[in-house]
N, C-alpha and C positions, 0 to 999 in steps of 0.2 A: 426643210421637208425631209431631210435624210433621217435628222432623230427619230422621227415619227417611221418611216421605212423600215429602220432597224427594229424601233419597238415592236412593231405587229407584225412583220417577219423576221425574225431573227437568223435562224438558220438558212434562209432562203435566200438571202442576198448575195449576190456577187457585185464585183465592181471593175469596171473596166478601166485603159492606162487613161481614158480623159477624166474620170472619176464619176461617169455613170453607173448608177445602181440599177442591178437585175434580179426581179423578184419573177420565179418560177412558181405558182402556187395555182392548185384547186378552190376556185369557188363557186357560190352557188348563179347559175344562171336565172336570175330571176329582176325584177326592176329594182330591188335595194342594190345589185350588183353594180349598176349604173349613178343611182344615188351615191354610194361608196367608191365608185374612180373619179367621178366629180368632186368628191371632198378633196380630191387631191390639186382640185384646178388644174391649172396648166404645167404643172411641174411632173404630170404624168403620163406618157405617151404608150396605150394598150399595144402592144406589138401581133400579138396573137391571142385564140385563134381569129381567122380574120371574119368569120361571120361576126363576132362581138366588136370587132374592129368596125366592121359597117354596120354596125348598130349604134354604136356610138355616135361616129361621123352623122347619120340620119338623126338622131337626137341632135346634137350640137346645131344641123343646118335649123332643126324645126325652132332651136330656142335663138337663134340670131334671128330668124323673121320678125320674131316679136320685137326687135330694137332698131330694125333698120326704118328709118324714117324717110 
């Protein structure tokens, strides 16, 4: 997934000693944002803002409910 991060965020990427990539950018806060974040699957973790992080958790919980048998 790193190739995609570098392709889409070029100059906004930093890397830590463990090889984790960090991006700080501004994206519109609408339903398209969540689709975009989910397109990274489990390769992404949104750290902030907390309100968006909370909304991601809510959406994931709602999605999970659909697959619990």
